[in-house]
C-alpha positions in Angstrom: 120.6 60.5 166.8 121.6 62.4 163.6 122.8 66.0 164.3 120.7 68.9 162.9 122.2 70.4 159.9 123.4 74.1 160.4 121.7 76.2 157.7 123.9 78.9 156.5 122.8 82.2 155.0 121.8 82.4 151.2 124.9 82.7 149.0 123.6 86.2 148.2 121.8 88.3 150.7 118.4 89.1 149.9 118.2 92.8 148.8 115.4 95.3 148.4 116.2 97.5 145.3 115.4 101.0 145.1 114.1 101.2 148.5 111.5 104.0 148.7 112.4 105.0 145.3 115.7 106.5 146.5 118.0 104.5 144.3 119.3 102.8 147.5 119.5 99.2 147.7 119.1 97.7 151.1 119.6 94.4 152.7 116.3 92.9 154.1 118.2 91.4 157.2 121.4 92.7 158.8 124.7 92.4 157.1 126.5 89.3 158.4 123.4 87.7 159.8 123.5 83.8 160.0 120.1 83.4 158.7 117.8 85.1 156.1 114.5 83.8 157.9 113.1 86.5 160.2 111.5 83.8 162.3 114.9 82.3 163.0 117.0 83.9 165.9 120.1 83.5 163.9 118.8 86.3 161.6 119.8 88.6 164.6 122.9 86.9 165.4 125.6 88.5 163.0 129.2 87.9 162.1 130.9 91.4 162.4 134.3 92.2 161.3 135.9 91.5 164.7 133.1 89.7 166.6 129.5 88.1 166.9 126.9 90.7 167.3 123.6 89.9 169.0 120.9 92.3 168.0 117.9 91.5 170.2 116.0 94.8 169.5 115.2 97.3 166.8 114.9 101.0 167.6 117.0 103.7 169.1 116.3 107.2 170.3 119.7 108.6 169.6 119.1 109.9 166.2 122.5 109.8 164.5 122.5 111.0 161.1 124.5 108.0 159.7 122.9 105.4 161.9 124.1 101.9 160.6 120.7 100.5 161.8 119.4 101.9 158.3 121.5 99.3 156.5 118.6 96.7 156.6 114.9 96.9 156.1 114.1 95.2 159.4 115.1 97.9 161.4 113.2 100.5 159.7 109.5 101.6 160.3 108.4 100.5 156.9 106.2 97.7 156.1 107.3 95.2 153.2 104.4 96.0 151.0 105.5 99.6 151.1 109.0 99.1 149.9 108.3 99.9 146.3 105.3 102.3 146.8 105.6 106.1 146.1 106.2 106.8 149.7 108.4 110.1 150.6 106.8 111.2 153.9 109.6 109.3 156.1 112.0 111.5 157.9 114.7 111.1 160.6 112.2 111.1 163.4 110.1 108.2 161.9 112.4 106.0 159.6 114.0 104.2 162.6 111.9 103.3 165.6 112.7 105.4 168.6 111.5 103.1 171.2 113.3 99.8 171.4 111.2 96.9 170.3 112.4 93.2 171.3 112.4 91.0 168.4 114.3 88.1 170.1 115.1 87.6 173.8 118.8 88.0 174.6 119.2 84.5 176.2 117.6 83.1 173.0 120.0 84.8 170.7 123.0 83.9 173.0 121.8 80.2 173.0 121.5 80.2 169.1 125.1 81.7 168.8 126.6 79.3 171.2 125.2 76.3 169.3 126.5 77.5 165.8 129.7 75.7 164.9 131.3 78.8 163.9 131.3 80.3 167.4 134.3 79.4 169.4 133.9 78.8 173.1 135.9 81.1 175.3 137.4 82.8 172.2 135.0 84.6 169.9 134.2 88.0 170.9 130.5 89.0 171.7 128.9 92.4 171.2 125.4 93.2 171.9 122.9 95.8 170.1 126.0 97.4 168.3 124.2 97.4 164.8 120.9 98.4 165.9 120.7 100.1 169.4 122.5 100.8 172.5 123.5 98.1 174.8 122.7 100.0 178.1 119.5 101.8 177.1 116.3 100.9 179.1 114.5 98.6 177.0 117.7 97.1 175.6 119.9 96.5 178.7 117.5 93.8 180.1 118.3 91.8 176.9 122.1 92.7 177.0 122.1 91.1 180.5 119.9 88.1 179.6 122.5 87.3 176.9 125.5 87.7 179.3 123.8 85.8 182.0 123.1 83.0 179.7 126.7 82.5 178.6 128.1 83.0 182.1 125.7 80.4 183.5 126.5 77.9 180.9 130.2 78.0 181.5 131.2 80.3 178.6 134.1 82.8 179.2 134.0 84.6 175.9 134.9 88.2 176.2 132.6 91.0 175.5 133.0 94.1 173.6 130.2 96.6 174.1 130.4 99.8 171.7 128.3 102.6 173.0 127.4 106.3 172.9 125.2 106.4 175.8 126.8 105.8 179.3 125.4 103.8 182.1 122.6 105.8 183.8 122.6 106.6 187.5 119.5 104.6 187.8 121.1 101.4 186.3 124.6 101.9 187.7 124.3 99.7 190.8 122.5 97.0 188.9 125.1 97.1 186.2 127.9 96.9 188.6 126.7 93.7 190.1 125.9 92.1 186.7 129.5 93.0 185.4 131.2 91.7 188.5 129.1 88.5 188.0 130.4 88.2 184.4 134.1 89.0 185.2 134.0 86.4 188.3 132.9 83.8 185.8 136.0 84.5 183.7 135.0 86.7 181.0 136.8 89.9 180.0 134.7 93.1 179.3 135.6 95.9 177.0 133.3 99.1 176.8 134.4 101.2 173.9 132.8 104.7 174.0 132.3 106.4 170.5 133.0 110.0 170.9 134.3 112.4 168.2 133.1 115.7 169.2 130.7 115.6 166.5 128.3 118.4 166.0 124.5 118.2 167.1 123.2 117.9 163.5 125.3 114.8 163.1 124.9 113.3 166.5 121.9 114.9 168.3 122.7 113.0 171.7 124.6 115.5 173.8 124.8 113.7 177.2 128.0 112.5 179.0 129.1 109.5 177.2 131.6 108.5 179.7 128.9 108.7 182.6 129.8 106.5 185.5 132.3 104.6 183.6 135.1 105.4 186.2 133.3 103.2 188.7 132.6 100.5 186.1 136.5 100.5 185.3 137.2 100.0 189.0 135.5 96.6 188.6 138.1 95.5 186.1 136.4 96.4 182.9 138.4 97.8 180.3 137.4 101.4 178.8 138.5 102.6 175.5 137.9 105.8 173.5 136.6 105.4 169.8 137.5 108.5 168.1 135.1 108.1 165.3 133.6 108.8 163.0 135.9 111.6 161.9 134.5 113.4 158.9 136.8 115.8 156.7 136.3 119.4 157.5 133.8 118.6 160.4 135.6 117.2 163.4 139.2 116.6 162.2 140.8 119.8 163.5 143.4 119.9 166.3 140.9 121.8 168.4 138.1 119.3 168.0 140.2 116.3 168.5 141.8 117.7 171.8 138.3 118.6 173.1 137.2 115.0 172.3 140.3 113.4 173.9 139.9 115.3 177.0 136.6 113.8 177.8 138.3 110.3 178.4 141.7 111.4 179.7 142.7 109.4 182.8 139.9 106.8 182.1 140.6 105.1 178.5 143.1 102.7 178.1 143.7 103.2 174.5 142.4 105.4 171.7 141.0 103.9 168.3 140.4 106.4 165.4 138.1 105.7 162.4 136.2 107.3 159.7 132.8 106.8 158.1 132.1 104.1 155.6 129.4 104.7 153.0 127.3 101.9 153.6 123.7 102.0 151.8 121.9 102.8 154.9 124.0 105.7 155.7 123.4 107.1 152.4 119.6 106.5 152.6 119.5 108.3 156.1 122.2 111.0 155.3 121.2 112.1 151.9 117.4 111.0 151.4 116.0 111.3 155.1 118.2 114.0 156.8 118.8 116.1 153.6 122.5 116.5 154.5 125.3 117.4 152.0 126.4 114.2 150.4 129.6 115.8 149.5 130.8 115.5 153.1 130.5 111.7 152.6 133.6 109.7 151.6 133.5 108.5 148.0 133.5 104.8 146.7 136.8 103.7 145.8 137.8 101.7 142.7 139.2 98.2 143.4 139.8 95.5 140.9 136.3 94.1 141.9 134.5 97.3 141.2 133.5 100.1 143.5 133.6 99.4 147.1 132.8 101.3 150.3 135.7 102.1 152.4 136.2 104.0 155.8 137.7 107.3 155.0 140.2 109.2 157.1 142.1 112.4 156.4 145.6 111.8 155.3 147.9 111.5 158.2 145.1 111.7 160.8 146.4 108.8 163.2 149.8 110.8 163.2 148.0 114.0 164.1 146.1 112.5 166.9 149.5 110.8 168.2 151.0 114.2 168.3 148.0 115.7 170.2 148.2 112.9 172.6 151.9 113.4 173.2 151.4 117.3 173.5 148.6 116.7 176.2 150.4 113.9 178.0 147.7 111.2 177.0 150.0 108.3 177.4 148.0 105.3 176.0 148.2 103.2 172.8 146.7 104.5 169.7 145.3 102.1 167.0 143.6 102.4 163.7 141.7 99.2 163.6 139.4 97.9 166.2 140.7 94.4 166.0 144.1 95.7 167.0 142.7 97.3 170.0 140.9 94.2 170.9 144.0 92.0 170.4 146.0 94.5 172.8 143.4 94.5 175.5 142.8 90.6 175.4 146.6 89.9 175.2 146.2 88.0 172.1 147.6 88.3 168.6 145.8 90.2 165.9 143.1 87.5 165.2 142.1 89.2 162.1 145.2 88.5 160.5 145.6 91.7 158.5 149.4 90.8 158.0 148.7 87.9 156.0 145.6 89.1 153.9 145.7 90.7 150.5 143.4 93.2 148.5 142.4 90.2 146.3 139.2 89.0 147.9 139.6 85.6 146.3 142.8 85.0 148.3 142.0 84.0 151.9 145.5 84.4 153.1 149.0 84.8 151.7 151.5 83.2 153.9 155.3 83.4 153.1 157.2 80.1 152.3 159.5 80.5 155.3 156.5 80.7 157.6 154.8 77.7 156.1 158.0 75.6 156.5 158.5 76.6 160.1 154.7 75.8 160.9 155.0 72.3 159.4 158.5 71.6 161.2 157.0 72.6 164.5 153.6 71.2 164.1 154.1 68.1 162.0 151.4 69.0 159.7 151.3 71.3 156.4 149.6 74.5 156.7 146.8 73.5 154.3 146.1 70.4 156.5 145.6 72.8 159.5 143.4 74.9 157.6 141.2 72.0 156.5 140.8 70.8 159.9 139.6 74.2 160.8 137.2 74.4 158.1 135.6 71.2 159.4 135.8 72.3 163.1 133.6 75.4 162.2 131.0 73.4 160.1 132.6 74.4 156.6 134.1 71.2 155.6 132.1 71.2 152.5 134.4 74.0 151.2 137.6 73.0 149.4 140.7 75.2 150.2 143.3 75.3 147.5 147.1 76.2 147.8 149.1 78.0 145.1 152.4 78.6 146.6 152.0 81.5 149.2 148.3 82.0 148.2 145.5 80.0 149.9 142.0 80.2 148.3 138.5 78.6 148.6 137.6 77.0 145.4 133.8 77.6 146.0 132.2 81.1 146.3 131.9 81.9 150.0 129.9 84.7 151.6 131.0 87.3 154.1 130.1 85.4 157.2 131.9 82.2 156.1 135.0 84.3 155.2 135.0 86.0 158.7 134.5 82.8 160.7 137.3 81.1 158.9 139.7 84.0 159.4 138.7 84.2 163.0 138.9 80.3 163.7 142.5 80.4 162.2 143.5 83.7 164.3 142.3 82.4 167.5 144.0 79.0 167.1 147.4 80.8 166.7 148.2 78.8 163.7 150.1 81.6 162.2 152.8 83.7 164.0 
C-alpha cells in the first residue's frame, strides 16, 4: 500500500490583514502549525522554537496583557466574517475566550504528531497548551493527560516540557501525582517551568501561588525550573523585584531562565488596542538585513545582574538565557538548537568550521552534507536540496519556519555536530 503523503503547511502562512481595523496583521492559525486546515488536527500541532506544542483548547482565564494566544485568529472570540467589519467593542475580557473550549482531543493531537515524520521518537520535546491556555487548568488538564497517556501507552519516551503560570490545584494534586508517576515509570522525563517575574497585576492579573504543590510533584522526580520572564524595562527589572521573584522558588527550582518580551502581532493587538497600555513599554522592532524583526528584549547586563543577586542570596543553581540551553541541561543532552553553528543570515542553515567537518567525516566515514541529506529524508523533507559553500550550508528552495526548526532539531538530536 502506498504511504499517505504528508501535507506540510503552505509556504506562506495565511494572514488576516488589518485585524479589526487596528493595523495589526494576525495569522489565521498558530505560528508553527503543521496544517492551515482547521479541520486537520495538525493545525493544533505546532513546531515551537524548542519543542512540539499540542494545543487542544482555546481559552484561558488568566488575562495576561501580553497573551500569546492573541497571535492567531482562531484563539479569539471573533467570527471570520467580522475580521474586517467596523468592530471596536472587544476588550480584554472578551477578545480571548475565558472558558477553555476543546478543539481537538489530546490523544488525537498526540497521534497526529507521532505520525508526522518530523517528530523524533523518544527525542522530540513535547509541550501542551503553552501557546493557548494552561496545561493544569480544569477544562484543559484532561486533554493534557490524554496526550501524555497516549504517548506512554504506545511506547514513546519523549520528554515533556510544561510551561505554566498556574500551579496544580489541591483538588487535582493526587490525580496528577498518579499520572506523572505513570509517565515517569514509562521512561519519559518531565520538566515543569513556572513563569514568574513579579509582574504587576495590570500586566498579569493572576495573583495565585504559581509554585503551589510543586514541592510534592518534584519528589516524584519531576524537574522544576523558574522562568524569570517576561522582564520589562522599568517595570520588574529592579534588584528588589528580582529578589522577590526568586525567593518564591528558592529551594525548589533546579535552574533559572531569564527572558524578555517579544513584540509579536498578537501582543501588540492585546497590549495597545485592547488593554490600552502604553506602547512605549514594549520593546522596539530591530533592524536586520531582512527588514524589521521582533526580538525578545532584555535590559543590558540583566543576566549578570540576576547572577549577582542569586550569589548574594545563596541561590546556587544554573542560570540560562535560552530555554533550549535549560532543556539541554536538564535532559543531559547537547544544545539541540545548535546556536553555536547558526548565523544571523536566515538563508544559511548552519555554519560549520572546516576542521569540524573534517573530523566528522574522518570518524563517520561520510561527509557532513551526506549526513544532512540523510536527515532531510528521515524527516520527510527529501524534496529539499541542501547546498554547501565552504563552511555554509543552505537550502536551495524557500523553506518555512516549521521545516527550518525540524531540520535543526533533527540534526541536533542525532548529535551529528559536536
